[in-house]
Structures are given as C-alpha cells and as structure tokens.
C-alpha positions, 0 to 999 in steps of 0.5 A: 359979538363976544368971543372966548379967548383961548390959551394954555388954561381953556385947551383946545381939544384933539377934534377942534380942527373938525369942530371948527369946521363943522360950523360950531356956533358956540362953547363952554368951559369943561374941565378947563377945555373946549366943549362945543355947545351949539352948531345949527340950533339947539331945536335943529341939533336936538331934533337931528340928533334923534332922527340920525347920528352925531360926532360929539367932541367930549375930550373935556371928558378928562381921564383921571389914571389909577394904576398901580396895586393899590389901585382898586383899593383908592377906587373903592374908597372914592365912591360908595358904590360896592365894585367888588364884582365889577370886571375889567371890560365893565363901565359903572356909573359911580357917584364920588363923594367926600367925607361928608357924603357930599357929591364930587363928582359922578363919573364913569370908571372903567375897569381897564385891569385889576390894577389900572383904571379910568375915572371919565369925569364931570367938570369938577378937580377929582384929580387933585382929590385921587392924590390927595387920598393916595398920598394921605392913606400912603397908596402903593398907586399911580394918579395921573391924566393920560392922553386920553379924549373921549369922541361921542358916537350918539344917535339911533344911526350909531350902531352903523355908523362906528360898525364901517369904521372898527367892524360889526363885532361892536355891535355886540357890545353891551350897555356899559361894555367895552371892547378893544377895536383897531383904527389904523394899527391902534386899539381904542377902547369903545364903550357902549355909553354916552351922555344921551338916551339915544344910544351910542358909543364912547371912544376913548381916543389915547393918541392926540394925533390921530383924532382928526384922522378918526373924525375924518373916517367916521365923517366920510363913513357917514355920509349916507346916514347924515351924520354931523357934528354935535354936542350934549344936548340940553333939551334931550338930557332933561327930557331924559332927567340925565343929570349935570355935575354943577347944575343938577348936583353940587358938592353940597349934595348927596347921591341920596338927594340926587336920586342917585341912592340905587347907586350907594351900596353903603353897608357892602362898601367898606373903605369908601371915604363917605361911608359913614355919612351916607350911612346917616343919610340912607337911614334918616332919608333925604329931606330934598330930591330931584324931580321932573318939573313940567313948567307951563307955557310956550317959551322960556328964558335962559335957565343960567340961575337956579329958579326959586320953586315956590308954594303958598308963597314958601319956597319949597325947592329950585329948578337948577335945569329947563328948556322947550321941548319940542317933542313933548309941548311945553317946558321940561325941567329938573329940580330939587324939591323939598320932601313936603312938596315932591310927591307926582302932581303936585302944583308949584310955582317956579319964578323965572328972571321973567316971571313966575310960571305954573309947575307941576312935579311929575312922577318919571322924566319924558324919556325912560 
C-alpha cells in the first residue's frame, strides 16, 4: 500500500481533521496542498453528489489577493475578459494568459472592492506570475496569498444546508454572486458557485481556526439531509464539461482551443498582456478545440495519460479525461480534436493503454 508523505511542502488544510474522520480513501496534491479524491468510491460518491449534499475541502484553491490602487489594472492585465462592468459582489470566470495567449490558469475572480480582488486559482503558480507582472510594470499593488481556504457545499440539498447555518438570506444569492454572512462572529464570503453541475456554494474561510467549527456545524445541521464529506467527482465533471487545468488544458493551449472564446473580449480588454496574440487567434480561428467524446465499451482503464485519437491511421487529437458514466451509459470523455475531425458524429478511435476503442464526437456535453 502506498502512502502519501506530508510535509510543509504538501500542506494540510483547516478541514483535514474532518476529512480524515469522514474516511477519506485517496488524496491528490493540488497547489502543494492535500485535495481529497475519494471517500466511499468514485461511483458511490457520484450518486450521492447528485442526490443529496456534500462538503468539499477545496482549500487547495488558493487565493491570490490583489490589493491597492492598481489592483483593478493588474487584474485586467492578467485576463482577456473585459472586467470594466464587474461590480463588487460579483465573481467572474476568467482565463489567465501569458504574452503568447497560452493558458496560465482558469480561476474565478472575486471582486471584493475596487481596490481588492481575490483570484481563486486552479493548480499552477499564478501568484509568482502576478507578482512578476506587478513588479515589472511598477504597479502600486500588493500581491500575496491570504489565509483564505474555500469550503464547497455541493448537491441538490445545498441551499437547505447552508441556510441552516447562515440564514435564509443565503438563498437569495444569484449564480456567481457573493455576500457576507455571519458564522460565530466571523463574516465570511459565501458565493453561489462550485466545481460541479449540481449547484451549491463556496465559503471562503478567512481564518484557519474556524475551519473545523464550521465543518462540524454544517455536518450537524445536515444530518437529516444525508450530508457527507465529498470531493470534486471525475465522472460528474466530465459529464458537465468542466475542464481541469493541467489535464484538459495547459500553457500550450489558448482559451479559444479550450472552448473559452466567449470569455475573451480581445477588442475591449485593453491592457491584457496576451491581447495581441489572442487577436490573431480570434481572427484566424483555432486549429484544434475541446470536444465531448463518447467512448464505446463496458469498462475503461484509468485515464492517467493522454489517449491518442485516431482517424484512418492518423492522429487527430487526444482524450485528456475519461470515465464510465453510470447515468448515461458508456464512456464519457473530454478531448482536444483537430478541426478536420471535430464535427459532431465524427467517428474516431481512441487508443487506451488497454487497446483501441470506438469513439464519436458529440454535439454537447451530457449535463448542460
């Protein structure tokens, strides 16, 4: 049996005691922190997520804080999404790109005030890039990682659970909006957001000492709602087309290749570092793009490496994430496919480590 050795380089979270008490069976490492990856089983966790409510320790979604007179300017330099209309209290999904238009991260930006932002990041060293940009352009802004650890509540019963702890006012939050709600004298940012298609909230816990009191309060309040500890579920996220940075997209990909062109306002997002490169991409169009892929068969091996997508003996792309779907039957996958073969109903072969499988490009993901 292999054991993950922890140290200061692989950090525990404010909720780790609760995760361990709940019987976590596997971890991943994300932003050099522990990320729970399984509790009962991938399939059992999947069904429970769709039926009830789960607490997710996603403290690994570290915050990059921008604070100071030039915070808004720096935020716009990082992303091709036009932020001029964004108000305090809103969250935006924002591709972050470098000078070539390559994806550095795909976080959620949280606008706390005109001069204060949190960037809730995927797995990459965005803090160092933001610091470098701020220093290189001599901006009047402080860039650091605050003591903020998100706790997600996901599932169809999430509203009922969160309302029991924070009050019914939380029900009025619109999607990608946040408010401040009291927990034991601490006013926490609570946003209607999360890395699933089942609905829910993310609570930004700004003091590690209240992590376990909040975890315990939610667990106690949700006993009759069948609340359990959970984690981002690989099957459900693929069904919903939720991309994973480092798996489905990397620095080698542009937002347009990742199907994120709608978040790129390259004509109006003046100041974005990668704007010129993305203007060329928008004009010429991508030569490959993310697509949902259905894979035939009753089982699939673990997709822990890219699987080549083949047509007539030639490689035309790769599958980057795949799983068996209990609800939809068969294999569900996310792939990067060349434009010559990305049209819906195009028949392909995917080369898994267990041999080739028939596959077909779909017109949409399984969960809208």
